[in-house]
Residue frames relative to the residue before (quaternion, step in Angstrom):
aa qw qx qy qz dx dy dz
M 1.0000 0.0000 0.0000 0.0000 0.00 0.00 0.00
T 0.1652 -0.7978 0.5741 0.0817 3.59 -0.77 1.01
T 0.4060 -0.6976 0.5377 0.2437 3.55 -1.16 0.70
R 0.4465 -0.6868 0.5028 0.2760 3.57 -0.85 0.97
N 0.4002 -0.7025 0.5331 0.2495 3.55 -0.83 0.97
R 0.1615 -0.7806 0.5994 0.0721 3.53 -1.05 0.82
S 0.4667 -0.6455 0.5169 0.3137 3.54 -1.31 0.17
F 0.1072 -0.8053 0.5830 0.0004 3.54 -0.91 1.03
V 0.1142 -0.7355 0.6583 0.1127 3.52 -1.20 0.62
V 0.1090 -0.7795 0.6159 0.0343 3.57 -0.80 1.04
I 0.1285 -0.8094 0.5724 0.0249 3.55 -0.59 1.21
G 0.7357 0.2548 -0.2527 0.5745 3.54 -0.43 1.29
L 0.0198 -0.8516 0.5221 -0.0420 3.57 -0.13 1.29
G 0.2076 0.7658 -0.5671 0.2210 3.54 0.87 0.99
T 0.8047 -0.2614 0.1824 0.5009 3.57 -1.24 -0.37
F 0.7028 0.4580 -0.2644 0.4757 3.59 0.86 -0.99
G 0.7236 0.4502 -0.2585 0.4549 3.56 0.66 -1.11
G 0.6426 0.5322 -0.3235 0.4462 3.57 0.99 -0.81
T 0.6466 0.5199 -0.3113 0.4634 3.56 1.01 -0.85
V 0.6483 0.5162 -0.3094 0.4663 3.58 0.94 -0.93
A 0.6778 0.5120 -0.2946 0.4377 3.57 0.86 -1.00
V 0.6853 0.4862 -0.2924 0.4566 3.59 0.84 -0.96
E 0.6581 0.5023 -0.3193 0.4611 3.61 0.96 -0.80
L 0.6344 0.5194 -0.3324 0.4662 3.59 0.98 -0.80
A 0.6526 0.4982 -0.3123 0.4779 3.58 1.00 -0.80
R 0.6321 0.5443 -0.3302 0.4417 3.58 1.01 -0.80
F 0.6548 0.5022 -0.3056 0.4750 3.59 1.16 -0.60
G 0.6177 -0.5894 0.3329 0.4004 3.58 1.26 0.03
N 0.4970 0.6592 -0.4291 0.3666 3.58 1.24 0.19
H 0.4730 -0.6089 0.5427 0.3331 3.54 -1.30 0.39
V 0.0073 -0.8269 0.5593 -0.0586 3.58 -0.57 1.17
L 0.1584 -0.7498 0.6386 0.0698 3.52 -0.92 1.04
G 0.1428 -0.7863 0.5973 0.0675 3.56 -0.79 1.03
I 0.0736 -0.7995 0.5960 0.0117 3.57 -0.92 0.91
D 0.1457 0.7636 -0.6202 0.1047 3.55 -0.97 0.90
T 0.5052 -0.6541 0.4705 0.3092 3.57 -1.18 0.54
D 0.6778 0.4943 -0.2724 0.4713 3.57 1.21 -0.54
E 0.4077 -0.7445 0.4732 0.2356 3.58 -0.51 1.18
A 0.6421 0.5364 -0.3273 0.4392 3.59 1.00 -0.83
I 0.6591 0.4947 -0.3040 0.4780 3.58 0.98 -0.87
A 0.6620 0.5209 -0.3095 0.4411 3.57 0.86 -0.97
S 0.6553 0.5448 -0.3205 0.4136 3.58 0.95 -0.86
R 0.5768 0.6025 -0.3752 0.4043 3.59 1.15 -0.53
F 0.7470 0.4097 -0.2010 0.4835 3.57 1.13 -0.68
A 0.3623 0.7774 -0.4623 0.2251 3.58 1.29 0.03
D 0.7487 0.3894 -0.2142 0.4918 3.59 1.02 -0.78
E 0.6864 0.5000 -0.2801 0.4477 3.60 1.24 -0.20
L 0.7439 0.3470 -0.1978 0.5358 3.58 1.17 -0.54
S 0.6449 -0.5320 0.3822 0.3937 3.56 -1.24 0.42
E 0.7819 -0.0533 0.0714 0.6170 3.55 1.02 -0.89
V 0.0861 -0.7647 0.6347 0.0704 3.55 -1.22 0.54
V 0.0510 -0.8007 0.5967 -0.0159 3.56 -0.86 1.01
I 0.2989 -0.7142 0.6017 0.1963 3.55 -1.08 0.78
A 0.2835 0.7515 -0.5389 0.2538 3.57 -0.42 1.23
D 0.4403 -0.6706 0.5370 0.2608 3.53 -1.32 0.43
G 0.4183 -0.7427 0.4684 0.2325 3.59 -0.60 1.14
R 0.5882 0.5761 -0.3672 0.4328 3.58 1.23 -0.32
D 0.6640 0.4983 -0.2782 0.4831 3.56 1.27 -0.43
E 0.3320 -0.7782 0.5013 0.1811 3.56 -0.25 1.29
D 0.6461 0.5278 -0.3264 0.4444 3.60 0.97 -0.82
A 0.6409 0.5224 -0.3268 0.4578 3.58 1.01 -0.79
L 0.6590 0.4935 -0.3050 0.4788 3.59 1.01 -0.81
R 0.6300 0.5243 -0.3339 0.4655 3.56 1.05 -0.74
E 0.6540 0.5159 -0.3072 0.4600 3.57 0.98 -0.87
A 0.6644 0.4921 -0.2961 0.4783 3.59 1.14 -0.66
G 0.5024 -0.6897 0.3986 0.3361 3.58 1.30 -0.08
V 0.2510 0.8178 -0.4912 0.1639 3.57 1.25 0.39
G 0.6378 0.5753 -0.3270 0.3942 3.59 1.00 -0.79
S 0.6640 0.5132 -0.3058 0.4496 3.59 1.19 -0.38
Y 0.5642 0.6213 -0.3803 0.3886 3.59 1.27 -0.09
D 0.5535 -0.6273 0.4447 0.3201 3.56 -1.21 0.61
V 0.8129 0.0812 0.0255 0.5761 3.56 0.95 -0.96
A 0.1189 -0.7611 0.6323 0.0822 3.55 -1.10 0.78
V 0.1183 -0.7580 0.6385 0.0619 3.55 -1.04 0.89
V 0.1681 -0.7794 0.5988 0.0751 3.56 -0.55 1.21
A 0.0085 -0.8448 0.5310 -0.0661 3.54 -0.22 1.33
I 0.2850 0.7526 -0.5342 0.2587 3.58 1.19 0.49
G 0.4244 -0.7830 0.4138 0.1887 3.56 -0.78 1.08
E 0.8933 0.0749 -0.0300 0.4421 3.54 -0.59 -1.21
D 0.6286 0.5454 -0.3441 0.4349 3.61 1.14 -0.52
L 0.2794 -0.8089 0.4962 0.1464 3.55 -0.01 1.34
E 0.6549 0.5256 -0.3247 0.4353 3.60 0.90 -0.91
S 0.6672 0.4929 -0.3067 0.4666 3.58 0.89 -0.90
N 0.6328 0.5451 -0.3227 0.4453 3.56 1.00 -0.86
V 0.7034 0.4671 -0.2719 0.4617 3.58 0.82 -1.01
L 0.6595 0.5027 -0.3140 0.4624 3.60 0.91 -0.87
C 0.6432 0.5158 -0.3228 0.4647 3.58 0.98 -0.82
T 0.6458 0.5208 -0.3170 0.4596 3.58 0.97 -0.87
M 0.6385 0.5111 -0.3203 0.4781 3.59 1.00 -0.82
N 0.6567 0.5327 -0.3151 0.4309 3.58 0.95 -0.87
V 0.6893 0.4639 -0.3062 0.4646 3.61 0.82 -0.88
K 0.5944 0.5421 -0.3612 0.4716 3.58 1.15 -0.57
M 0.6921 0.4829 -0.2776 0.4591 3.59 0.89 -0.97
L 0.6498 0.5084 -0.3164 0.4681 3.57 1.16 -0.55
G 0.5529 -0.6811 0.3489 0.3297 3.57 1.31 0.00
V 0.3102 0.7350 -0.5439 0.2601 3.60 1.13 0.49
P 0.4695 -0.7330 0.4093 0.2733 3.65 -0.58 1.08
T 0.8018 0.1463 -0.0518 0.5770 3.58 0.95 -0.86
V 0.0176 -0.8135 0.5798 -0.0419 3.56 -0.76 1.10
W 0.0554 -0.7492 0.6599 0.0131 3.54 -0.94 1.03
A 0.0279 -0.8091 0.5870 0.0021 3.58 -1.02 0.74
K 0.4295 -0.7023 0.5187 0.2307 3.53 -1.13 0.78
A 0.1379 -0.7665 0.6234 0.0694 3.56 -1.01 0.92
T 0.2903 -0.7785 0.5340 0.1563 3.57 -1.08 0.69
S 0.7839 0.1425 -0.0998 0.5960 3.59 1.27 -0.04
R 0.6698 -0.4908 0.3672 0.4192 3.54 -1.30 0.22
T 0.6371 0.5184 -0.3243 0.4692 3.58 1.02 -0.81
H 0.6359 0.5221 -0.3130 0.4744 3.56 0.98 -0.88
H 0.6209 0.5442 -0.3274 0.4595 3.57 1.01 -0.84
R 0.6703 0.5024 -0.3027 0.4546 3.60 0.89 -0.92
I 0.6386 0.5270 -0.3281 0.4548 3.58 1.00 -0.81
L 0.6828 0.4837 -0.2889 0.4651 3.58 0.86 -0.94
A 0.6166 0.5563 -0.3445 0.4378 3.58 1.05 -0.76
K 0.6259 0.5490 -0.3306 0.4445 3.59 1.11 -0.67
L 0.6367 0.5403 -0.3254 0.4436 3.59 1.20 -0.43
D 0.3982 -0.7574 0.4428 0.2679 3.57 1.33 0.09
I 0.2981 0.7354 -0.5497 0.2609 3.56 0.84 1.02
D 0.6677 -0.5569 0.3297 0.3679 3.56 -1.24 0.34
R 0.8082 -0.0901 0.0653 0.5783 3.59 1.03 -0.68
V 0.2082 -0.7357 0.6323 0.1247 3.51 -1.14 0.82
I 0.1928 -0.7988 0.5659 0.0670 3.55 -0.76 1.10
Q 0.0537 -0.7518 0.6561 0.0373 3.56 -0.92 0.96
A 0.2203 -0.8539 0.4548 0.1242 3.53 0.41 1.30
E 0.7053 0.4622 -0.2794 0.4591 3.58 0.73 -1.04
H 0.6460 0.5249 -0.3114 0.4585 3.58 1.00 -0.88
D 0.6850 0.4932 -0.2852 0.4542 3.56 0.87 -1.00
I 0.6567 0.4934 -0.3135 0.4764 3.57 0.98 -0.82
G 0.6190 0.5520 -0.3391 0.4440 3.58 1.05 -0.76
L 0.6482 0.5016 -0.3131 0.4798 3.58 0.96 -0.85
H 0.6441 0.5411 -0.3128 0.4411 3.55 0.97 -0.91
V 0.6901 0.4792 -0.2756 0.4670 3.55 0.85 -1.00
A 0.6456 0.5314 -0.3261 0.4411 3.60 0.93 -0.87
Q 0.6322 0.5374 -0.3302 0.4500 3.58 1.00 -0.84
M 0.7055 0.4582 -0.2677 0.4698 3.58 0.91 -0.90
L 0.6350 0.5144 -0.3322 0.4710 3.58 1.11 -0.63
H 0.6169 0.5732 -0.3369 0.4212 3.56 1.07 -0.81
N 0.7982 0.0520 -0.0078 0.6002 3.57 0.95 -0.87
P 0.3610 -0.7791 0.4728 0.1977 3.60 -0.29 1.25
L 0.5915 0.5759 -0.3738 0.4228 3.61 1.20 -0.35
V 0.6106 0.5214 -0.3508 0.4818 3.59 1.23 -0.39
R 0.1866 -0.8156 0.5420 0.0786 3.56 -0.38 1.24
D 0.7747 -0.1516 0.1269 0.6006 3.57 1.08 -0.69
Y 0.0251 -0.8001 0.5980 0.0405 3.58 -1.24 0.26
V 0.2151 -0.7488 0.6142 0.1251 3.53 -1.31 0.45
S 0.3110 -0.7400 0.5661 0.1875 3.57 -0.86 0.96
L 0.2283 -0.7881 0.5623 0.1028 3.56 -0.88 1.01
G 0.5593 -0.5887 0.3930 0.4314 3.58 1.30 -0.12
N 0.8099 0.2559 -0.2112 0.4838 3.55 -1.31 0.40
G 0.7091 -0.4952 0.2566 0.4314 3.57 1.08 0.73
F 0.6124 0.5610 -0.3469 0.4358 3.60 1.27 -0.08
H 0.0569 -0.7884 0.6125 -0.0094 3.54 -1.09 0.87
I 0.2485 -0.6693 0.6602 0.2331 3.48 -1.40 0.28
V 0.0837 -0.8228 0.5621 -0.0101 3.55 -0.66 1.15
D 0.2887 -0.7310 0.6014 0.1434 3.51 -1.12 0.86
F 0.0709 -0.8082 0.5845 -0.0067 3.58 -0.39 1.30
Q 0.3146 -0.7124 0.5899 0.2131 3.55 -0.99 0.79
V 0.4153 -0.7281 0.4921 0.2350 3.56 -0.68 1.14
P 0.3201 -0.7667 0.5248 0.1853 3.61 -0.70 1.09
E 0.7034 -0.4771 0.3309 0.4101 3.54 -1.29 0.33
K 0.6216 0.5773 -0.3426 0.4037 3.60 1.06 -0.74
L 0.7133 0.4204 -0.2560 0.4989 3.62 1.19 -0.42
D 0.3699 0.7413 -0.4889 0.2732 3.60 1.25 0.08
G 0.8146 0.2143 -0.1897 0.5045 3.57 -0.79 1.08
T 0.5195 0.6418 -0.4122 0.3852 3.60 1.29 -0.05
D 0.4381 -0.6682 0.5353 0.2738 3.56 -1.04 0.84
V 0.5486 -0.6316 0.4332 0.3352 3.59 -0.89 0.92
Q 0.6521 0.5416 -0.3266 0.4181 3.58 0.92 -0.87
S 0.6428 0.5524 -0.3306 0.4152 3.59 1.07 -0.67
L 0.5466 0.6130 -0.3988 0.4081 3.59 1.25 -0.21
A 0.2275 -0.8114 0.5064 0.1831 3.58 1.27 -0.36
L 0.0730 0.8575 -0.5051 0.0651 3.54 0.96 0.89
R 0.7094 0.4436 -0.2665 0.4785 3.56 0.86 -0.93
E 0.6959 0.4978 -0.2802 0.4352 3.59 0.91 -0.93
E 0.7911 0.3407 -0.1691 0.4790 3.60 0.83 -0.96
F 0.8153 0.2558 -0.1071 0.5083 3.58 1.02 -0.73
E 0.3564 -0.7477 0.4807 0.2879 3.61 1.30 -0.12
L 0.4516 0.6593 -0.4610 0.3857 3.54 0.97 0.95
R 0.2692 -0.7454 0.5862 0.1680 3.53 -1.21 0.53
C 0.3072 -0.7400 0.5711 0.1785 3.56 -0.86 1.00
L 0.2502 -0.7895 0.5469 0.1227 3.57 -0.67 1.14
G 0.7122 -0.3597 0.2577 0.5449 3.55 1.19 -0.51
L 0.2720 -0.7518 0.5579 0.2225 3.54 -1.22 -0.25
M 0.3447 -0.7007 0.5870 0.2137 3.49 -1.28 0.55
R 0.0367 -0.7607 0.6480 0.0033 3.56 -0.92 0.97
G 0.7778 -0.0790 -0.0047 0.6234 3.53 -0.07 1.30
T 0.7664 -0.2926 0.2415 0.5183 3.58 -0.67 -1.09
A 0.5973 0.5800 -0.3514 0.4282 3.60 1.29 0.03
F 0.2647 -0.7477 0.5895 0.1528 3.58 -1.03 0.86
H 0.1034 -0.7785 0.6180 0.0369 3.56 -0.97 0.95
E 0.3391 -0.7551 0.5296 0.1854 3.56 -0.73 1.08
C 0.2643 -0.7520 0.5839 0.1540 3.56 -1.01 0.86
T 0.0627 0.7872 -0.6082 0.0808 3.56 -0.40 1.23
A 0.6857 -0.4793 0.3404 0.4293 3.55 -1.25 0.39
G 0.8478 0.1231 -0.1200 0.5016 3.54 -0.85 1.05
C 0.3507 0.7724 -0.4774 0.2293 3.59 1.22 0.35
G 0.3062 -0.7942 0.4804 0.2112 3.61 1.21 -0.45
L 0.3382 0.7645 -0.4859 0.2548 3.57 1.18 0.49
E 0.2283 -0.7805 0.5705 0.1152 3.56 -0.79 1.04
L 0.4274 -0.7128 0.5054 0.2322 3.52 -0.98 0.94
K 0.1421 -0.7554 0.6320 0.0989 3.52 -1.24 0.57
T 0.6126 -0.5623 0.4053 0.3797 3.55 -1.08 0.72
G 0.7833 0.2995 -0.2401 0.4890 3.56 -0.86 1.02
D 0.4608 0.6490 -0.4679 0.3841 3.61 1.24 -0.12
K 0.3021 -0.7227 0.5869 0.2052 3.55 -1.23 0.48
L 0.1798 -0.8061 0.5611 0.0549 3.54 -0.43 1.29
L 0.2071 -0.7962 0.5616 0.0878 3.58 -0.69 1.11
L 0.0020 -0.8294 0.5545 -0.0678 3.56 -0.47 1.24
L 0.2122 -0.7582 0.6079 0.1024 3.54 -1.14 0.79
G 0.3852 0.7211 -0.5213 0.2447 3.57 -0.87 0.89
E 0.6568 -0.4803 0.3857 0.4349 3.53 -1.32 -0.10
R 0.6654 -0.5673 0.3170 0.3671 3.51 -1.11 0.79
Q 0.6668 0.5131 -0.3159 0.4385 3.59 0.87 -0.91
N 0.6736 0.4897 -0.3002 0.4652 3.59 0.94 -0.84
L 0.6194 0.5279 -0.3372 0.4732 3.56 1.09 -0.69
R 0.6408 0.5177 -0.3225 0.4662 3.56 1.05 -0.76
F 0.6197 0.5418 -0.3400 0.4548 3.60 1.01 -0.81
F 0.6677 0.4938 -0.3022 0.4680 3.57 0.94 -0.90
A 0.6520 0.5171 -0.3167 0.4552 3.59 0.91 -0.89
D 0.6633 0.5028 -0.3046 0.4631 3.57 0.96 -0.88
S 0.6326 0.5436 -0.3381 0.4359 3.60 1.07 -0.67
L 0.6854 0.4721 -0.2797 0.4787 3.58 1.21 -0.42
A 0.5125 0.6699 -0.4111 0.3457 3.57 1.28 -0.28
């Protein structure tokens, strides 16, 4: 199954926006990068489909750049809250179907949410939560939030569980968790009822459940 390439406009080519734009282009998408700084914009001339020097606060400038014809707009303007909000309003008014915007604070997040955009990104906040979770419990190698309190967590199997049958962990009965499988090196092993799969130190156990229950399980392994 192949993913249909879409057209993206990324407004604000700082560290965050530049990274997003280059990765989207690397995936084969048509990407327009916009920044007010000519020096910054010029860095991406060879990496993006198009680069335009323009002010996101200027609706006419965005219209002239053809922003309204793009599938997705990412407003990645950083600390200037006014510019960020005005730019987000402009891309909405130009009719871009999907709009994501970066917020730098909780108040900023609330303002953007009122604009009825598709997603508000708090990059530093989200990364901070991610890092804190992994620092809190070294067995947590990574996790993905699914919303509504549910996460998929990648646990590194400790030495104390070496040789333990997955079923004996009673994940569903004691912790209300579901085992999706485990990674052993580059191989994926599915955990099904009665599979008799034995854990080995260093395996990555993939679990689905609510955050509190996942924490209870992680703490039980400490």
